[in-house]
C-alpha positions, 0 to 999 in steps of 0.5 A, spaced: 334 759 616 331 754 621 330 759 628 328 755 634 321 756 634 320 754 627 324 747 628 320 745 635 314 745 630 317 741 624 319 735 630 311 736 632 309 735 626 313 729 624 312 725 630 305 726 630 304 724 623 310 717 624 308 717 631 299 716 630 298 709 631 302 710 637 300 715 641 293 713 643 297 707 647 302 712 650 297 716 653 294 709 656 300 707 659 302 714 661 294 714 663 296 708 668 303 710 670 300 717 674 294 712 677 299 706 680 304 712 682 299 716 685 295 711 689 302 709 692 303 716 694 297 716 697 298 710 700 304 712 702 301 717 706 296 714 709 302 709 711 306 715 714 300 718 718 300 711 721 292 710 718 293 704 713 289 699 711 289 693 715 290 686 709 285 683 706 283 677 707 281 672 701 279 664 702 282 659 698 282 653 698 289 648 699 292 645 695 299 640 695 304 640 691 305 635 685 297 634 684 294 629 690 288 633 691 282 634 689 279 636 681 275 641 682 267 639 679 266 639 671 274 638 671 278 632 668 283 630 673 291 629 670 292 624 665 285 623 663 285 622 655 281 627 652 276 624 648 271 619 653 
């Protein structure tokens, strides 16, 4: 009754109709995945060749555990009420 090509076309149409709302999201996810894979492959190739970049250092403030650090300007200290 149905050949393989007719069945494939019917399946594509059904998937397109049912999953029309999800298709843009799936395409976006596939694009992000491809970008990540490409970046990782490039990093592995650079590392293998010995031309990898040095880790980037980001300057920041060290805050001791327990919240005993200073409060930034404009922020409320821990334990202060919400109303003035």
